C-alpha positions as CSV (number, residue, x, y, z in Angstrom):
1,M,0.0,0.0,0.0
2,A,1.5,3.3,-1.1
3,I,1.0,6.2,1.3
4,V,0.6,9.8,0.2
5,A,0.2,13.1,2.2
6,G,-1.6,16.4,1.7
7,I,-0.4,19.6,3.4
8,D,-2.8,22.5,3.6
9,C,-1.5,25.9,4.8
10,S,-4.4,28.1,5.8
11,S,-4.2,31.6,7.3
12,Q,-4.0,30.1,10.8
13,Y,-3.0,26.4,10.6
14,T,-0.9,23.9,8.7
15,K,-2.8,20.6,8.4
16,I,-1.5,17.3,7.2
17,V,-3.4,14.1,6.2
18,A,-1.7,10.9,5.2
19,C,-3.9,8.7,3.0
20,D,-3.9,5.3,1.3
21,A,-3.1,6.3,-2.3
22,D,-5.6,3.8,-3.8
23,T,-8.7,4.4,-1.6
24,G,-8.1,7.8,0.0
25,A,-8.7,6.4,3.5
26,V,-7.2,8.7,6.0
27,L,-4.5,6.9,8.0
28,R,-3.1,9.7,10.1
29,D,-3.7,13.4,10.5
30,N,-2.4,16.3,12.5
31,R,-2.4,20.1,12.6
32,A,-0.5,22.9,14.2
33,P,-1.1,26.7,14.4
34,H,1.3,29.2,12.8
35,P,3.4,30.9,15.4
36,V,2.6,34.6,15.4
37,P,4.1,37.4,17.5
38,A,2.2,38.1,20.7
39,T,0.3,41.5,20.7
40,G,-0.5,41.7,24.4
41,A,-4.2,42.2,23.5
42,E,-6.8,40.0,25.1
43,E,-8.2,39.0,21.7
44,P,-5.8,37.7,19.1
45,A,-5.1,40.1,16.3
46,R,-6.3,39.3,12.8
47,V,-3.2,38.1,10.9
48,T,-3.0,39.6,7.4
49,E,0.7,39.3,6.9
50,I,3.3,36.8,8.1
51,D,6.9,35.7,7.8
52,P,6.6,32.6,5.6
53,Q,9.1,30.8,7.9
54,A,6.1,30.5,10.3
55,W,4.5,28.1,7.8
56,L,7.6,25.9,7.9
57,H,7.5,26.0,11.7
58,S,3.9,24.9,11.9
59,L,4.6,22.3,9.2
60,G,7.4,20.8,11.3
61,S,5.1,20.7,14.3
62,A,2.3,19.1,12.4
63,A,4.7,16.5,11.0
64,T,5.8,15.3,14.5
65,G,4.7,11.9,15.8
66,G,5.2,10.0,12.6
67,T,2.5,11.8,10.6
68,L,4.6,11.6,7.4
69,E,6.1,8.1,8.1
70,G,6.2,6.0,5.0
71,V,4.9,8.7,2.7
72,R,6.0,8.5,-0.9
73,A,4.5,11.7,-2.4
74,I,3.2,15.0,-1.0
75,G,0.7,17.5,-2.4
76,V,0.6,21.1,-1.1
77,S,-2.5,23.3,-0.8
78,A,-2.5,26.8,0.5
79,Q,-4.6,29.9,0.8
80,Q,-5.2,31.6,-2.6
81,H,-4.3,35.2,-3.6
82,G,-1.3,35.7,-1.3
83,L,1.8,37.5,-2.2
84,V,5.4,36.3,-1.4
85,G,7.8,38.8,-3.0
86,L,11.4,37.8,-3.5
87,D,14.4,39.9,-4.6
88,A,16.8,38.9,-7.4
89,G,18.7,36.6,-5.1
90,G,15.5,34.8,-3.9
91,V,15.5,36.6,-0.5
92,L,12.1,37.6,1.0
93,V,11.6,41.3,0.5
94,R,8.9,41.7,3.3
95,P,6.4,39.5,5.1
96,A,3.9,37.7,2.9
97,L,0.6,39.4,2.4
98,L,-2.4,37.1,3.0
99,W,-5.6,36.9,1.1
100,N,-7.6,38.6,3.9
101,D,-5.5,41.7,4.0
102,P,-8.0,44.5,3.5
103,R,-5.5,47.3,2.6
104,A,-5.6,46.6,-1.2
105,S,-9.3,47.3,-1.8
106,G,-8.5,50.9,-3.1
107,A,-5.7,49.5,-5.2
108,A,-8.0,47.0,-6.8
109,A,-10.5,49.7,-7.7
110,A,-7.7,51.8,-9.2
111,L,-6.5,48.8,-11.3
112,V,-10.0,48.1,-12.6
113,D,-10.3,51.7,-13.8
114,A,-6.8,51.7,-15.2
115,L,-7.6,48.8,-17.6
116,G,-10.9,50.2,-18.7
117,G,-13.4,48.7,-16.3
118,P,-14.8,45.4,-15.1
119,A,-15.4,44.0,-18.6
120,A,-11.8,44.6,-19.7
121,W,-10.5,42.6,-16.7
122,A,-13.1,39.8,-17.2
123,Q,-11.9,39.6,-20.8
124,A,-8.2,39.6,-19.9
125,V,-8.1,37.1,-17.0
126,G,-11.7,35.9,-16.4
127,A,-12.3,37.8,-13.2
128,V,-12.5,41.4,-11.8
129,P,-9.9,41.7,-9.1
130,S,-10.9,42.6,-5.6
131,G,-8.5,43.6,-2.8
132,A,-7.8,39.9,-2.1
133,Y,-6.2,39.3,-5.5
134,T,-2.4,39.2,-5.8
135,V,-2.4,41.8,-8.5
136,A,-4.1,44.3,-6.2
137,K,-1.5,43.6,-3.5
138,L,1.2,44.4,-6.0
139,R,-0.5,47.7,-6.8
140,W,-0.8,48.5,-3.0
141,L,2.9,47.7,-2.5
142,A,3.9,50.0,-5.3
143,E,1.9,52.8,-3.8
144,F,2.6,52.5,-0.1
145,E,5.9,50.7,0.0
146,P,7.7,51.8,-3.1
147,G,11.1,50.8,-1.8
148,S,10.0,47.2,-1.2
149,A,8.2,47.2,-4.6
150,K,11.3,48.1,-6.5
151,R,13.2,45.2,-4.8
152,V,10.6,42.6,-5.8
153,A,12.0,40.6,-8.7
154,E,9.9,37.5,-8.3
155,V,6.4,36.8,-7.1
156,L,5.2,33.5,-5.6
157,L,2.0,32.3,-4.1
158,P,2.0,30.7,-0.6
159,H,1.7,27.2,-2.1
160,D,4.5,27.9,-4.6
161,W,6.8,29.1,-1.9
162,L,6.2,26.0,0.2
163,V,6.8,23.6,-2.7
164,W,10.0,25.5,-3.4
165,Q,11.1,25.1,0.2
166,L,10.3,21.3,0.2
167,L,12.3,20.8,-3.0
168,G,15.4,22.5,-1.5
169,H,15.3,25.9,-3.3
170,P,15.7,24.7,-7.0
171,K,16.3,27.2,-9.7
172,R,12.9,26.4,-11.2
173,R,9.9,27.8,-9.5
174,T,6.5,26.3,-10.2
175,T,2.8,26.8,-9.6
176,D,-0.4,25.2,-11.0
177,R,-3.2,26.6,-13.1
178,G,-5.7,26.6,-10.3
179,D,-3.8,28.8,-7.9
180,A,-2.5,30.9,-10.8
181,S,-6.1,31.7,-11.9
182,G,-6.5,33.6,-8.6
183,T,-3.7,36.1,-9.1
184,G,-5.3,38.5,-11.6
185,Y,-2.5,38.1,-14.1
186,W,-3.0,34.6,-15.4
187,S,-5.9,33.8,-17.7
188,P,-7.7,30.4,-17.5
189,V,-9.1,31.2,-20.9
190,T,-5.7,31.4,-22.7
191,G,-3.7,29.5,-20.2
192,Q,-1.1,32.3,-20.3
193,Y,0.3,34.9,-18.0
194,R,-0.4,38.6,-18.6
195,P,2.9,40.2,-17.6
196,D,1.6,43.5,-18.8
197,L,-0.9,43.5,-15.9
198,V,1.9,42.8,-13.4
199,E,3.7,45.8,-14.8
200,L,0.5,47.9,-14.6
201,A,0.3,47.0,-10.9
202,L,3.9,47.0,-9.8
203,G,5.6,49.3,-12.3
204,H,8.0,46.7,-13.6
205,E,8.0,43.0,-14.8
206,V,8.9,40.2,-12.5
207,R,9.8,36.5,-12.7
208,L,6.8,34.3,-12.4
209,P,6.7,30.5,-11.7
210,D,6.1,27.9,-14.4
211,V,2.5,26.7,-14.5
212,L,2.4,22.9,-14.3
213,G,-0.2,20.6,-15.6
214,P,-2.6,18.9,-13.2
215,A,-0.7,15.6,-12.8
216,E,2.7,17.0,-13.5
217,P,5.1,16.7,-10.5
218,A,7.1,19.7,-9.3
219,G,10.1,17.5,-8.5
220,E,11.5,15.5,-5.7
221,T,12.8,16.5,-2.3
222,P,16.5,15.8,-1.4
223,E,15.2,12.8,0.5
224,G,13.5,11.4,-2.7
225,L,9.8,12.3,-1.9
226,L,7.7,13.2,-4.9
227,I,6.1,16.6,-4.7
228,S,3.1,17.2,-6.9
229,A,2.1,20.5,-8.5
230,G,0.1,21.7,-5.5
231,T,-2.8,24.2,-5.9
232,G,-5.0,26.7,-4.1
233,D,-7.2,25.8,-1.2
234,T,-10.5,26.1,-3.1
235,M,-9.3,23.9,-5.9
236,A,-7.8,21.4,-3.5
237,A,-11.0,21.2,-1.6
238,A,-12.9,20.4,-4.8
239,L,-10.3,17.7,-5.5
240,G,-10.6,16.3,-2.0
241,L,-14.4,16.2,-2.1
242,G,-14.2,14.4,-5.5
243,V,-16.5,16.8,-7.3
244,G,-16.8,16.6,-11.1
245,P,-18.9,18.0,-13.9
246,G,-22.5,18.3,-12.7
247,D,-21.5,19.0,-9.1
248,A,-21.6,22.3,-7.2
249,V,-20.1,23.1,-3.8
250,V,-21.8,25.5,-1.4
251,S,-19.5,26.6,1.4
252,L,-21.4,28.3,4.3
253,G,-18.9,30.5,6.2
254,S,-19.7,33.9,7.4
255,T,-19.9,34.7,3.7
256,G,-21.1,32.2,1.1
257,T,-19.1,30.6,-1.7
258,V,-20.7,28.7,-4.6
259,F,-18.5,27.0,-7.2
260,A,-18.9,24.2,-9.7
261,V,-16.9,22.1,-12.1
262,H,-17.4,23.1,-15.7
263,D,-15.8,22.2,-19.0
264,E,-15.4,25.8,-20.4
265,P,-14.2,29.1,-18.9
266,L,-17.1,31.5,-18.1
267,V,-16.2,35.1,-18.8
268,D,-18.6,37.4,-17.0
269,A,-18.4,41.1,-18.1
270,G,-20.2,42.1,-14.9
271,G,-17.7,40.4,-12.7
272,M,-20.2,38.4,-10.7
273,I,-18.6,35.1,-11.8
274,S,-14.9,34.6,-11.0
275,C,-13.5,32.3,-13.7
276,F,-11.0,30.1,-11.9
277,A,-9.3,26.9,-13.1
278,D,-9.6,23.7,-11.1
279,A,-6.9,21.2,-10.3
280,T,-7.9,18.6,-12.9
281,G,-7.9,20.5,-16.2
282,H,-11.5,21.7,-15.9
283,Q,-12.8,25.1,-14.9
284,L,-14.1,26.2,-11.5
285,P,-16.5,29.2,-11.9
286,L,-17.2,30.7,-8.6
287,V,-19.9,33.1,-7.2
288,G,-19.7,34.6,-3.8
289,T,-22.3,36.1,-1.4
290,L,-21.7,38.4,1.5
291,N,-24.3,36.8,3.7
292,A,-24.4,33.2,4.9
293,A,-23.8,31.7,8.3
294,Q,-23.7,35.2,9.8
295,V,-27.4,35.5,9.0
296,L,-28.1,32.4,11.2
297,R,-25.8,33.7,14.0
298,S,-27.6,37.1,14.0
299,A,-31.0,35.5,14.0
300,A,-30.0,33.1,16.8
301,A,-28.8,36.1,18.9
302,L,-32.1,37.9,18.3
303,L,-34.1,34.9,19.5
304,G,-31.8,34.2,22.4
305,V,-30.7,30.8,21.3
306,D,-27.5,29.2,19.9
307,L,-27.3,27.8,16.3
308,E,-28.7,24.4,17.4
309,G,-31.6,26.1,19.1
310,L,-32.3,28.1,16.0
311,S,-32.3,24.9,13.9
312,E,-34.7,23.3,16.4
313,L,-37.0,26.3,16.2
314,A,-37.0,26.4,12.4
315,L,-38.0,22.8,12.2
316,Q,-41.1,23.6,14.3
317,S,-42.3,25.9,11.5
318,S,-43.5,24.9,8.0
319,P,-42.2,25.8,4.5
320,G,-42.7,29.4,3.8
321,S,-42.5,30.4,7.4
322,Y,-46.2,31.4,7.6
323,G,-45.5,34.1,5.0
324,L,-42.4,35.5,6.6
325,V,-39.6,36.3,4.2
326,L,-36.1,37.4,5.3
327,L,-34.0,39.1,2.7
328,P,-30.6,38.4,4.3
329,Y,-28.6,41.4,3.1
330,L,-27.2,42.2,6.5
331,E,-23.8,43.2,5.0
332,G,-25.1,44.5,1.7
333,E,-24.8,41.9,-1.0
334,R,-22.7,41.2,-4.1
335,T,-25.1,38.5,-5.6
336,P,-27.3,40.3,-6.5
337,H,-25.3,43.6,-6.7
338,L,-26.7,45.5,-3.7
339,P,-23.6,46.9,-1.9
340,H,-25.6,49.3,0.2
341,A,-28.7,47.2,1.0
342,A,-29.9,46.2,4.5
343,G,-31.8,43.1,5.5
344,T,-35.6,43.0,5.3
345,L,-38.1,40.9,7.3
346,A,-41.4,41.0,5.3
347,G,-44.8,39.4,5.8
348,L,-45.3,40.2,9.4
349,R,-48.8,39.3,10.6
350,A,-50.2,38.3,14.0
351,E,-50.1,34.6,13.2
352,S,-46.5,34.8,11.8
353,M,-44.9,36.7,14.6
354,R,-43.7,33.6,16.4
355,R,-40.1,32.6,17.2
356,E,-40.2,29.4,15.1
357,H,-41.4,31.3,12.0
358,V,-38.7,33.9,12.4
359,A,-36.1,31.1,12.8
360,R,-37.2,29.3,9.7
361,A,-37.4,32.6,7.7
362,A,-33.7,33.1,8.6
363,V,-32.7,29.7,7.3
364,E,-34.9,29.9,4.2
365,G,-33.7,33.5,3.5
366,M,-30.0,32.5,3.8
367,L,-30.5,29.5,1.5
368,C,-32.5,31.5,-1.0
369,G,-29.7,33.9,-1.2
370,I,-27.3,31.1,-1.9
371,A,-29.7,29.6,-4.4
372,D,-29.7,33.0,-6.3
373,A,-25.9,32.5,-6.6
374,L,-26.4,28.9,-7.9
375,D,-28.9,30.3,-10.5
376,V,-26.1,32.7,-11.8
377,L,-24.1,29.6,-12.7
378,R,-27.1,27.7,-14.0
379,G,-28.0,30.7,-16.1
380,R,-24.6,30.3,-17.9
381,G,-25.2,26.7,-18.7
382,V,-23.5,25.1,-15.7
383,A,-25.1,21.8,-14.8
384,V,-26.0,21.4,-11.2
385,R,-27.2,17.8,-10.6
386,R,-26.1,17.7,-7.0
387,V,-24.8,20.1,-4.4
388,F,-22.1,19.4,-1.8
389,L,-22.8,21.4,1.4
390,V,-19.8,22.2,3.5
391,G,-19.1,24.5,6.5
392,A,-20.3,24.3,10.1
393,A,-23.7,25.8,9.3
394,G,-24.2,22.9,6.8
395,R,-24.3,20.5,9.7
396,L,-27.4,22.0,11.2
397,A,-30.5,19.8,10.8
398,A,-32.7,22.6,9.6
399,V,-30.2,23.6,6.9
400,Q,-29.8,20.0,5.7
401,H,-33.6,19.6,5.6
402,I,-34.4,22.8,3.8
403,A,-31.4,23.1,1.4
404,P,-32.5,20.3,-1.1
405,L,-35.9,21.9,-1.4
406,V,-34.6,25.4,-2.0
407,F,-31.7,24.3,-4.2
408,G,-33.9,22.0,-6.2
409,A,-31.3,19.3,-6.2
410,P,-30.0,16.5,-4.0
411,V,-27.5,17.7,-1.4
412,V,-24.4,15.7,-0.3
413,I,-23.3,16.3,3.3
414,P,-19.7,15.2,3.6
415,P,-18.4,14.1,7.0
416,P,-16.2,16.7,8.7
417,G,-12.7,16.7,7.4
418,D,-9.7,18.7,6.1
419,Y,-10.7,18.5,2.4
420,A,-8.1,20.9,1.1
421,A,-5.4,18.7,2.7
422,R,-7.2,15.6,1.3
423,G,-7.2,17.2,-2.1
424,G,-3.4,17.7,-1.8
425,A,-3.0,14.0,-1.0
426,R,-5.2,13.0,-3.9
427,Q,-3.1,15.1,-6.3
428,A,0.1,13.5,-4.9
429,A,-1.4,10.0,-5.5
430,W,-2.2,11.1,-9.1
431,A,1.3,12.4,-9.7
432,L,2.7,9.2,-8.2
433,A,0.5,7.0,-10.4
434,G,1.1,8.9,-13.6
435,T,-2.4,8.1,-14.9
436,A,-4.6,10.2,-17.1
437,E,-7.2,10.8,-14.4
438,P,-6.9,11.1,-10.6
439,P,-7.5,8.0,-8.5
440,R,-11.2,7.5,-7.6
441,W,-11.6,8.2,-3.9
442,E,-15.0,7.7,-2.3
443,L,-16.6,9.5,0.6
444,P,-18.1,6.5,2.4
445,D,-19.6,8.5,5.3
446,A,-21.3,11.2,3.2
447,V,-25.0,11.6,3.5
448,L,-27.2,12.2,0.5
449,V,-30.4,14.2,1.1
450,E,-33.0,14.1,-1.7
451,P,-35.6,16.8,-2.1
452,G,-38.3,14.2,-2.8
453,E,-41.9,15.0,-3.3
454,D,-41.5,18.2,-1.2
455,I,-39.6,19.9,-3.9
456,A,-42.8,21.9,-4.8
457,F,-42.6,23.5,-1.4
458,G,-39.1,24.7,-2.2
459,Q,-40.2,26.2,-5.4
460,A,-43.0,28.1,-3.6
461,V,-40.5,29.4,-1.0
462,R,-38.2,30.6,-3.9
463,Q,-41.1,32.3,-5.6
464,Q,-42.2,34.0,-2.3
465,Y,-38.6,35.2,-1.7
466,A,-38.2,36.4,-5.3
467,A,-41.4,38.5,-5.1
468,V,-40.2,40.3,-2.0
469,R,-36.7,40.8,-3.4
470,E,-38.1,42.3,-6.6
471,Q,-40.5,44.5,-4.7
472,M,-37.8,45.8,-2.3
473,H,-34.9,45.9,-4.8
474,P,-36.2,46.3,-8.3
475,E,-32.7,47.5,-9.3
476,S,-31.2,44.1,-8.3
477,R,-29.3,42.4,-11.2
478,Y,-27.6,39.1,-11.8
């Protein structure tokens, strides 16, 4: 039995899973936090930049206890959109900027205008850059740290840097098409870099890593371990879940993310769809919402319960929440484009003003908002035959019961797991096997929830929601 491992480096942790290369069964796993400087504050500060050496420290900690014993190949996943700038000698110029660094939002807006607007960016690289994108971070660096910007001769992403470290600092630097598609200067449509966009952002050209094919290895470590191409965390999670054409993934964090596997790149002039590449040679169009699990947390606080209590209350109500409709735009919204909107609770009547109906309206409203994002993909010809539901909110009984009705499709509930790390391991197994397709790994403990005959109730809930949305926000667009 060959053993492979996946490493996922998130903004807070490094996670390792060791798997059977043939079946994907997890044999060992471990995680360790990134060491960060103490701030003296009672609450930990939000980390938006970090010395990449911290990633190596946490990797070493996670690898203790024999986690990597007997491993023959490793795949690396890491947070997308980061910026690791090196000088001409390969020395780090400044701490790495992470995806969640908010300082580049203005730089992103300036870049969008500089190229001629959202449609020009969508045509160039398949997406309109936000402040999270690497290209926006380059523009921010040029504006606010010009001395550092001038020293930058090479740009790597977090997963690129980790692969380079594992391989012992070879001359060749590599990335993959999935992670490259989140930079804002590589096009999943043409499969090529746009160095002119790097120069537009930074003021000069830089060295960029070679883009490997999905099963192409990056090389071997000095100890002889095979290192696969690696990829970004979203792409790795898709690979770890085993999604393919016809599958969509709904991730319910504080914000919502909806992505699906598709055969062709989707260029959206309005910028609502981000055209990413996946880790298998397909495309991974993505639509985001600003409101997801936070809607449930806010409703739970209003009703004086926790999330489990909210779920129990919601299941005491019935489809349609006795006419209550919650438009969940608590933070504005990007799908539809309503940046300045607020939430709306409509349909208040004497018989509907009960805690259980408010609870169900919150769950239905959040899921209808996610369903709107799914419809953006469906409207562009993306097949959605089943939906994988991930995130802590997806484990609530009410969400699992209502989601298939609102989405109009069977919903797969995977067991809890580090799917980005599992995706890295599956990619490593693929590179080790040298086959045309990745190994088939099942999710034996996944639960499939069918909408069944109640799907008509879900359609009625969507219609009720849409009527209120169009009444309150006739300017909303998709």
